[in-house]
TORKOL-4160 file (C-alpha; in steps of 0.2 Angstrom, whole numbers, padded with zeros to 4 digits, m for minus):
302
<pt num="1" X="0000" Y="0000" Z="0000"/>
<pt num="2" X="0006" Y="0018" Z="m0003"/>
<pt num="3" X="0013" Y="0028" Z="0011"/>
<pt num="4" X="0000" Y="0039" Z="0020"/>
<pt num="5" X="0003" Y="0057" Z="0017"/>
<pt num="6" X="m0001" Y="0060" Z="0035"/>
<pt num="7" X="0011" Y="0057" Z="0050"/>
<pt num="8" X="0004" Y="0055" Z="0067"/>
<pt num="9" X="0012" Y="0050" Z="0083"/>
<pt num="10" X="0008" Y="0049" Z="0102"/>
<pt num="11" X="0019" Y="0054" Z="0117"/>
<pt num="12" X="0016" Y="0039" Z="0128"/>
<pt num="13" X="0027" Y="0046" Z="0141"/>
<pt num="14" X="0016" Y="0061" Z="0142"/>
<pt num="15" X="0000" Y="0050" Z="0143"/>
<pt num="16" X="0008" Y="0042" Z="0158"/>
<pt num="17" X="0012" Y="0058" Z="0166"/>
<pt num="18" X="m0005" Y="0065" Z="0163"/>
<pt num="19" X="m0012" Y="0049" Z="0171"/>
<pt num="20" X="0000" Y="0050" Z="0186"/>
<pt num="21" X="m0005" Y="0069" Z="0189"/>
<pt num="22" X="m0024" Y="0064" Z="0188"/>
<pt num="23" X="m0022" Y="0050" Z="0200"/>
<pt num="24" X="m0013" Y="0061" Z="0213"/>
<pt num="25" X="m0025" Y="0075" Z="0211"/>
<pt num="26" X="m0041" Y="0065" Z="0213"/>
<pt num="27" X="m0036" Y="0053" Z="0227"/>
<pt num="28" X="m0047" Y="0039" Z="0220"/>
<pt num="29" X="m0045" Y="0025" Z="0208"/>
<pt num="30" X="m0044" Y="0030" Z="0189"/>
<pt num="31" X="m0054" Y="0020" Z="0176"/>
<pt num="32" X="m0045" Y="0025" Z="0160"/>
<pt num="33" X="m0057" Y="0028" Z="0145"/>
<pt num="34" X="m0049" Y="0020" Z="0130"/>
<pt num="35" X="m0065" Y="0019" Z="0119"/>
<pt num="36" X="m0064" Y="0022" Z="0100"/>
<pt num="37" X="m0046" Y="0015" Z="0100"/>
<pt num="38" X="m0041" Y="0027" Z="0113"/>
<pt num="39" X="m0048" Y="0042" Z="0103"/>
<pt num="40" X="m0039" Y="0036" Z="0088"/>
<pt num="41" X="m0022" Y="0035" Z="0097"/>
<pt num="42" X="m0021" Y="0016" Z="0099"/>
<pt num="43" X="m0030" Y="0008" Z="0114"/>
<pt num="44" X="m0018" Y="m0007" Z="0116"/>
<pt num="45" X="m0002" Y="0004" Z="0116"/>
<pt num="46" X="m0010" Y="0017" Z="0128"/>
<pt num="47" X="m0017" Y="0003" Z="0139"/>
<pt num="48" X="0001" Y="m0005" Z="0140"/>
<pt num="49" X="0008" Y="0012" Z="0145"/>
<pt num="50" X="m0003" Y="0016" Z="0160"/>
<pt num="51" X="m0009" Y="m0001" Z="0166"/>
<pt num="52" X="0000" Y="m0001" Z="0182"/>
<pt num="53" X="m0007" Y="0017" Z="0186"/>
<pt num="54" X="m0026" Y="0013" Z="0184"/>
<pt num="55" X="m0039" Y="0003" Z="0192"/>
<pt num="56" X="m0046" Y="m0003" Z="0175"/>
<pt num="57" X="m0051" Y="0003" Z="0158"/>
<pt num="58" X="m0068" Y="0008" Z="0150"/>
<pt num="59" X="m0073" Y="0005" Z="0132"/>
<pt num="60" X="m0089" Y="0006" Z="0122"/>
<pt num="61" X="m0091" Y="m0012" Z="0117"/>
<pt num="62" X="m0085" Y="m0029" Z="0120"/>
<pt num="63" X="m0078" Y="m0029" Z="0102"/>
<pt num="64" X="m0067" Y="m0014" Z="0107"/>
<pt num="65" X="m0060" Y="m0023" Z="0123"/>
<pt num="66" X="m0056" Y="m0039" Z="0112"/>
<pt num="67" X="m0048" Y="m0029" Z="0098"/>
<pt num="68" X="m0036" Y="m0021" Z="0110"/>
<pt num="69" X="m0034" Y="m0037" Z="0119"/>
<pt num="70" X="m0036" Y="m0028" Z="0136"/>
<pt num="71" X="m0037" Y="m0045" Z="0145"/>
<pt num="72" X="m0019" Y="m0047" Z="0141"/>
<pt num="73" X="m0014" Y="m0030" Z="0147"/>
<pt num="74" X="m0022" Y="m0029" Z="0164"/>
<pt num="75" X="m0029" Y="m0041" Z="0178"/>
<pt num="76" X="m0043" Y="m0028" Z="0182"/>
<pt num="77" X="m0060" Y="m0029" Z="0173"/>
<pt num="78" X="m0064" Y="m0018" Z="0158"/>
<pt num="79" X="m0081" Y="m0009" Z="0159"/>
<pt num="80" X="m0091" Y="m0010" Z="0142"/>
<pt num="81" X="m0103" Y="0004" Z="0141"/>
<pt num="82" X="m0114" Y="m0006" Z="0128"/>
<pt num="83" X="m0119" Y="m0024" Z="0128"/>
<pt num="84" X="m0128" Y="m0031" Z="0113"/>
<pt num="85" X="m0144" Y="m0042" Z="0115"/>
<pt num="86" X="m0135" Y="m0058" Z="0109"/>
<pt num="87" X="m0120" Y="m0056" Z="0120"/>
<pt num="88" X="m0119" Y="m0068" Z="0135"/>
<pt num="89" X="m0111" Y="m0067" Z="0152"/>
<pt num="90" X="m0098" Y="m0080" Z="0146"/>
<pt num="91" X="m0093" Y="m0068" Z="0132"/>
<pt num="92" X="m0089" Y="m0055" Z="0145"/>
<pt num="93" X="m0081" Y="m0067" Z="0157"/>
<pt num="94" X="m0069" Y="m0073" Z="0143"/>
<pt num="95" X="m0063" Y="m0055" Z="0140"/>
<pt num="96" X="m0062" Y="m0051" Z="0159"/>
<pt num="97" X="m0075" Y="m0037" Z="0155"/>
<pt num="98" X="m0090" Y="m0031" Z="0164"/>
<pt num="99" X="m0106" Y="m0026" Z="0155"/>
<pt num="100" X="m0116" Y="m0010" Z="0159"/>
<pt num="101" X="m0134" Y="m0014" Z="0161"/>
<pt num="102" X="m0150" Y="m0003" Z="0161"/>
<pt num="103" X="m0165" Y="m0015" Z="0161"/>
<pt num="104" X="m0170" Y="m0031" Z="0170"/>
<pt num="105" X="m0168" Y="m0042" Z="0155"/>
<pt num="106" X="m0150" Y="m0037" Z="0153"/>
<pt num="107" X="m0146" Y="m0038" Z="0172"/>
<pt num="108" X="m0153" Y="m0055" Z="0173"/>
<pt num="109" X="m0145" Y="m0062" Z="0157"/>
<pt num="110" X="m0128" Y="m0055" Z="0162"/>
<pt num="111" X="m0128" Y="m0057" Z="0181"/>
<pt num="112" X="m0114" Y="m0069" Z="0182"/>
<pt num="113" X="m0102" Y="m0057" Z="0173"/>
<pt num="114" X="m0104" Y="m0044" Z="0187"/>
<pt num="115" X="m0114" Y="m0031" Z="0178"/>
<pt num="116" X="m0112" Y="m0013" Z="0182"/>
<pt num="117" X="m0128" Y="m0003" Z="0183"/>
<pt num="118" X="m0129" Y="0013" Z="0172"/>
<pt num="119" X="m0141" Y="0026" Z="0179"/>
<pt num="120" X="m0149" Y="0039" Z="0168"/>
<pt num="121" X="m0147" Y="0056" Z="0176"/>
<pt num="122" X="m0150" Y="0066" Z="0160"/>
<pt num="123" X="m0140" Y="0058" Z="0146"/>
<pt num="124" X="m0156" Y="0048" Z="0141"/>
<pt num="125" X="m0145" Y="0035" Z="0132"/>
<pt num="126" X="m0140" Y="0017" Z="0137"/>
<pt num="127" X="m0145" Y="0020" Z="0155"/>
<pt num="128" X="m0158" Y="0015" Z="0168"/>
<pt num="129" X="m0173" Y="0026" Z="0172"/>
<pt num="130" X="m0174" Y="0031" Z="0190"/>
<pt num="131" X="m0190" Y="0021" Z="0194"/>
<pt num="132" X="m0182" Y="0005" Z="0188"/>
<pt num="133" X="m0165" Y="0007" Z="0197"/>
<pt num="134" X="m0170" Y="m0005" Z="0212"/>
<pt num="135" X="m0176" Y="m0019" Z="0201"/>
<pt num="136" X="m0161" Y="m0019" Z="0189"/>
<pt num="137" X="m0149" Y="m0018" Z="0204"/>
<pt num="138" X="m0157" Y="m0033" Z="0212"/>
<pt num="139" X="m0159" Y="m0043" Z="0195"/>
<pt num="140" X="m0140" Y="m0041" Z="0192"/>
<pt num="141" X="m0134" Y="m0042" Z="0210"/>
<pt num="142" X="m0124" Y="m0026" Z="0205"/>
<pt num="143" X="m0111" Y="m0020" Z="0217"/>
<pt num="144" X="m0106" Y="m0005" Z="0205"/>
<pt num="145" X="m0115" Y="0009" Z="0197"/>
<pt num="146" X="m0111" Y="0024" Z="0187"/>
<pt num="147" X="m0119" Y="0038" Z="0177"/>
<pt num="148" X="m0113" Y="0050" Z="0163"/>
<pt num="149" X="m0112" Y="0066" Z="0173"/>
<pt num="150" X="m0110" Y="0082" Z="0165"/>
<pt num="151" X="m0113" Y="0092" Z="0182"/>
<pt num="152" X="m0108" Y="0090" Z="0200"/>
<pt num="153" X="m0126" Y="0090" Z="0204"/>
<pt num="154" X="m0128" Y="0074" Z="0194"/>
<pt num="155" X="m0114" Y="0065" Z="0203"/>
<pt num="156" X="m0122" Y="0071" Z="0220"/>
<pt num="157" X="m0139" Y="0064" Z="0214"/>
<pt num="158" X="m0130" Y="0047" Z="0211"/>
<pt num="159" X="m0123" Y="0047" Z="0228"/>
<pt num="160" X="m0140" Y="0052" Z="0236"/>
<pt num="161" X="m0148" Y="0037" Z="0226"/>
<pt num="162" X="m0136" Y="0023" Z="0230"/>
<pt num="163" X="m0123" Y="0030" Z="0242"/>
<pt num="164" X="m0119" Y="0021" Z="0259"/>
<pt num="165" X="m0125" Y="0004" Z="0252"/>
<pt num="166" X="m0108" Y="m0004" Z="0249"/>
<pt num="167" X="m0109" Y="0000" Z="0230"/>
<pt num="168" X="m0094" Y="0007" Z="0221"/>
<pt num="169" X="m0100" Y="0023" Z="0212"/>
<pt num="170" X="m0092" Y="0034" Z="0199"/>
<pt num="171" X="m0098" Y="0048" Z="0188"/>
<pt num="172" X="m0084" Y="0060" Z="0184"/>
<pt num="173" X="m0076" Y="0061" Z="0167"/>
<pt num="174" X="m0063" Y="0073" Z="0162"/>
<pt num="175" X="m0073" Y="0089" Z="0164"/>
<pt num="176" X="m0077" Y="0085" Z="0182"/>
<pt num="177" X="m0060" Y="0080" Z="0189"/>
<pt num="178" X="m0057" Y="0096" Z="0198"/>
<pt num="179" X="m0074" Y="0094" Z="0207"/>
<pt num="180" X="m0071" Y="0084" Z="0223"/>
<pt num="181" X="m0089" Y="0081" Z="0226"/>
<pt num="182" X="m0090" Y="0072" Z="0209"/>
<pt num="183" X="m0076" Y="0060" Z="0212"/>
<pt num="184" X="m0085" Y="0048" Z="0223"/>
<pt num="185" X="m0076" Y="0031" Z="0222"/>
<pt num="186" X="m0068" Y="0032" Z="0206"/>
<pt num="187" X="m0066" Y="0044" Z="0190"/>
<pt num="188" X="m0067" Y="0040" Z="0172"/>
<pt num="189" X="m0055" Y="0052" Z="0162"/>
<pt num="190" X="m0053" Y="0050" Z="0144"/>
<pt num="191" X="m0048" Y="0067" Z="0135"/>
<pt num="192" X="m0038" Y="0072" Z="0151"/>
<pt num="193" X="m0027" Y="0057" Z="0148"/>
<pt num="194" X="m0023" Y="0062" Z="0130"/>
<pt num="195" X="m0024" Y="0081" Z="0129"/>
<pt num="196" X="m0007" Y="0087" Z="0122"/>
<pt num="197" X="0000" Y="0070" Z="0118"/>
<pt num="198" X="m0004" Y="0068" Z="0099"/>
<pt num="199" X="0006" Y="0076" Z="0085"/>
<pt num="200" X="m0002" Y="0075" Z="0067"/>
<pt num="201" X="0006" Y="0083" Z="0051"/>
<pt num="202" X="0007" Y="0083" Z="0032"/>
<pt num="203" X="0019" Y="0089" Z="0019"/>
<pt num="204" X="0017" Y="0103" Z="0007"/>
<pt num="205" X="0016" Y="0095" Z="m0010"/>
<pt num="206" X="0015" Y="0111" Z="m0020"/>
<pt num="207" X="0018" Y="0130" Z="m0017"/>
<pt num="208" X="0012" Y="0145" Z="m0027"/>
<pt num="209" X="0013" Y="0164" Z="m0027"/>
<pt num="210" X="m0004" Y="0171" Z="m0031"/>
<pt num="211" X="m0012" Y="0188" Z="m0034"/>
<pt num="212" X="m0030" Y="0182" Z="m0039"/>
<pt num="213" X="m0044" Y="0171" Z="m0033"/>
<pt num="214" X="m0040" Y="0153" Z="m0030"/>
<pt num="215" X="m0049" Y="0137" Z="m0026"/>
<pt num="216" X="m0067" Y="0133" Z="m0026"/>
<pt num="217" X="m0071" Y="0147" Z="m0015"/>
<pt num="218" X="m0060" Y="0161" Z="m0023"/>
<pt num="219" X="m0050" Y="0165" Z="m0008"/>
<pt num="220" X="m0036" Y="0177" Z="m0010"/>
<pt num="221" X="m0019" Y="0176" Z="m0002"/>
<pt num="222" X="m0001" Y="0181" Z="m0007"/>
<pt num="223" X="0005" Y="0163" Z="m0006"/>
<pt num="224" X="m0002" Y="0146" Z="m0003"/>
<pt num="225" X="0003" Y="0127" Z="m0003"/>
<pt num="226" X="m0006" Y="0111" Z="m0005"/>
<pt num="227" X="m0007" Y="0096" Z="0006"/>
<pt num="228" X="m0013" Y="0079" Z="0002"/>
<pt num="229" X="m0028" Y="0078" Z="0015"/>
<pt num="230" X="m0046" Y="0084" Z="0013"/>
<pt num="231" X="m0063" Y="0081" Z="0019"/>
<pt num="232" X="m0063" Y="0064" Z="0013"/>
<pt num="233" X="m0052" Y="0060" Z="0027"/>
<pt num="234" X="m0061" Y="0071" Z="0039"/>
<pt num="235" X="m0050" Y="0087" Z="0039"/>
<pt num="236" X="m0059" Y="0104" Z="0041"/>
<pt num="237" X="m0052" Y="0122" Z="0038"/>
<pt num="238" X="m0044" Y="0129" Z="0053"/>
<pt num="239" X="m0027" Y="0133" Z="0061"/>
<pt num="240" X="m0011" Y="0125" Z="0057"/>
<pt num="241" X="0008" Y="0128" Z="0060"/>
<pt num="242" X="0021" Y="0129" Z="0046"/>
<pt num="243" X="0039" Y="0131" Z="0050"/>
<pt num="244" X="0035" Y="0137" Z="0068"/>
<pt num="245" X="0022" Y="0150" Z="0061"/>
<pt num="246" X="0004" Y="0150" Z="0064"/>
<pt num="247" X="m0005" Y="0148" Z="0048"/>
<pt num="248" X="m0023" Y="0143" Z="0041"/>
<pt num="249" X="m0030" Y="0129" Z="0031"/>
<pt num="250" X="m0039" Y="0140" Z="0019"/>
<pt num="251" X="m0050" Y="0128" Z="0010"/>
<pt num="252" X="m0053" Y="0109" Z="0011"/>
<pt num="253" X="m0057" Y="0099" Z="m0005"/>
<pt num="254" X="m0061" Y="0080" Z="m0005"/>
<pt num="255" X="m0043" Y="0075" Z="m0006"/>
<pt num="256" X="m0032" Y="0090" Z="m0004"/>
<pt num="257" X="m0032" Y="0107" Z="0005"/>
<pt num="258" X="m0025" Y="0124" Z="0003"/>
<pt num="259" X="m0014" Y="0131" Z="0016"/>
<pt num="260" X="m0008" Y="0148" Z="0019"/>
<pt num="261" X="0011" Y="0150" Z="0019"/>
<pt num="262" X="0025" Y="0162" Z="0021"/>
<pt num="263" X="0038" Y="0168" Z="0008"/>
<pt num="264" X="0051" Y="0156" Z="0014"/>
<pt num="265" X="0040" Y="0140" Z="0015"/>
<pt num="266" X="0044" Y="0127" Z="0001"/>
<pt num="267" X="0037" Y="0111" Z="m0005"/>
<pt num="268" X="0042" Y="0097" Z="0007"/>
<pt num="269" X="0040" Y="0107" Z="0022"/>
<pt num="270" X="0029" Y="0101" Z="0036"/>
<pt num="271" X="0012" Y="0107" Z="0040"/>
<pt num="272" X="0007" Y="0103" Z="0058"/>
<pt num="273" X="m0011" Y="0100" Z="0060"/>
<pt num="274" X="m0010" Y="0096" Z="0079"/>
<pt num="275" X="0004" Y="0098" Z="0091"/>
<pt num="276" X="0019" Y="0110" Z="0092"/>
<pt num="277" X="0008" Y="0122" Z="0103"/>
<pt num="278" X="m0007" Y="0120" Z="0092"/>
<pt num="279" X="m0020" Y="0112" Z="0104"/>
<pt num="280" X="m0036" Y="0102" Z="0103"/>
<pt num="281" X="m0045" Y="0116" Z="0111"/>
<pt num="282" X="m0039" Y="0129" Z="0098"/>
<pt num="283" X="m0044" Y="0117" Z="0084"/>
<pt num="284" X="m0061" Y="0113" Z="0092"/>
<pt num="285" X="m0065" Y="0131" Z="0093"/>
<pt num="286" X="m0061" Y="0134" Z="0075"/>
<pt num="287" X="m0071" Y="0119" Z="0070"/>
<pt num="288" X="m0085" Y="0123" Z="0082"/>
<pt num="289" X="m0085" Y="0106" Z="0090"/>
<pt num="290" X="m0078" Y="0097" Z="0105"/>
<pt num="291" X="m0060" Y="0093" Z="0109"/>
<pt num="292" X="m0064" Y="0075" Z="0109"/>
<pt num="293" X="m0071" Y="0076" Z="0091"/>
<pt num="294" X="m0056" Y="0086" Z="0085"/>
<pt num="295" X="m0044" Y="0074" Z="0092"/>
<pt num="296" X="m0052" Y="0059" Z="0085"/>
<pt num="297" X="m0054" Y="0066" Z="0068"/>
<pt num="298" X="m0036" Y="0072" Z="0068"/>
<pt num="299" X="m0029" Y="0056" Z="0075"/>
<pt num="300" X="m0038" Y="0046" Z="0061"/>
<pt num="301" X="m0032" Y="0056" Z="0047"/>
<pt num="302" X="m0019" Y="0044" Z="0042"/>
């Protein structure tokens, strides 16, 4: 296969330092979220880098846990946020994984895999409505429960509902790590583990001086270059870095993009799409999306 025009790398030492910092600051066990192949950065290699620092991992599905072979990485169970109707307790036991459950049928069917109760406190997705919590908890003999909290109040609500009952509770993701009241018995960071650890770049294939409209949109700039990456791969217009200078991706086509460049930039020079001071937050603001989506899109360009 031809070499990818996109280069991407991850600083696993920084992932590890991020994990250590989070563990020190929160004072409770860390369940590392490595779903969607660790946001596109490689779940297996991330898991191997931090396995000794965390209490376990969290993925979306059993297929993700199996693909990353997380059972080989850690002795601790992996939490799977979604379980399909045809999956059995034996499937999860074989992967040393625990399924999230949110109805009586699931909890009963998967009871021997030590299911974890997912409580709906506002997300309204793959979680148990409050009136059904006690029945699902009993059906699965669950000793752990969580919610997808976006506010401290939701974490407190989970504690008010199930606290002081010997059930392990967790609610806080990356956005709530700084809130002591949200930490409960564990935290589930994802983005906080990976922020600043990825570097993604392309090369200028062609450069031109220009004094007239260019591209499909007719943009005008004194000098521009072309990179072999477009919206077919998931790239959007926004900031970039060329030879240490902040520049802009001016227009994105299906397989190529126009990049603003300076007088000394030449074909073959690197265009940094993430890293070298260009952060996920800055890109997300330009793309009008979340840091999570920006990172996943960029990490998967190659």
